N, C-alpha and C positions, 0 to 999 in steps of 0.2 A: 561490432562482433556479436553483440547480444541485442535482441529485440524483445521488448516488453509490450504486451497487449492487455489492457484492462477491459473488464466487462462488469456488468451488474448495476451500474448507476441508474438513476431514475428519480421519479417523484414519489415521495412518501409523506404521509401525515405525521405530525409530531407524535412521538410515542411508538411509532412503527419501527420496522426493521428492514435492512437491506444487507445483502452479502455481495461484496466485491471480490472479483477474482482477477488474478494476474498470471499470465502464462509467459514464461521466458523461453526463447528459442535462440538458435545459433550456437555459439560456443559457450555453453553454460558451465564449463568445468571450473572456471575461475571465480564464480560467484561465491561470496562469503555471506554477508548480511543482505537481507531483503527487507523492504518496508513500504509503507504508505505515507505519502505527504498529501497535504491539501492546500488549496489556495482559494480564498474567498475573494469576491470582487473588492478591489481597493486595499487588499491586505497582502502581506508577505506570505510566501509559502512557508508552511510549518510542518514539522515532523508529527505524524499521528501515531505511528507504531512501527517498531522494527523487530526483526527476529533473525537470529543467527542460524547457521546450519545445524548447530547443536540444540536449537529450540529455546534459547534464552530470549526473553522478550522485554521490551520497554514501551511505555505508552505516554502520550501526552496526558498531563494531569486531568484535563477536562473530559477525557474519554475513558478514564480508568473505571472499570466496573461495568461499562456499557459496550465497549468494543473488544473484540478478541481477534488477534492475528494468529494465523496458522500457516504451516508450510509443509509441502510434500516435496522433499528433496529429489525423490526418484522421478516425479513428474515435472519438476521445475516450475511449480506453481506456488503462489502465496495468496491467501484469502484474508479478507477482513470482514468479520461478522459484526455488524453494527446494529445494536439494539437500543431501545429507548431514545430514538433519535430526536434531536432538538433542532429548531430553526437555525441555531448558531452553527450547526454542523453542515449547513449548506455551503458547498464548495466544489471545485473540481479536484478530484482525488487522483493522485499520480502514483503509479507503482515505481519503485526504485530498487536497483540492485547495485551492490558495491562489489567490485572485483578485488580479489587479492592482488598484492604487489609482491610476487615471488615467481622466480623462474620466467616462464613465458607469459605470465599474467601481468597486465599493465596497470592495475590499480584504478581503472576507469570507473566512472559513475554512469549508470545507464538509467534512462527514464522512459516511461511510457508516455503516450500522448494525452492521457487523462480521461476520466469518465465523470460526468456531472452528477452530483447528488443534490437534490433539492428537497428540503424538508419544509412543509407548509405548516402553519399554525392552526 
């Protein structure tokens, strides 16, 4: 019911910056929190940052002070500004949306297909 499309990944040198964007489409009325996860080769997927519809944010400890998540509820987009990138940030980054579980909303989790971020030393 909801489709998520990420963009903005690429190759960047350590210390550089990238801005990831995620656009939600379909029936977006039930979306509560949105966020970004990442998965490096051979590693488990981990939460990077989340943001509620009210603007409350949470971050992975290792990205605090470097990454900023933002959201435009009207446009159904969520961005991740990544500064001071490190080689350890190299991963496929996935957009995520959490549906409410109330009335016609089914509480489902929605995922984008991912965008690759590669940070070179």
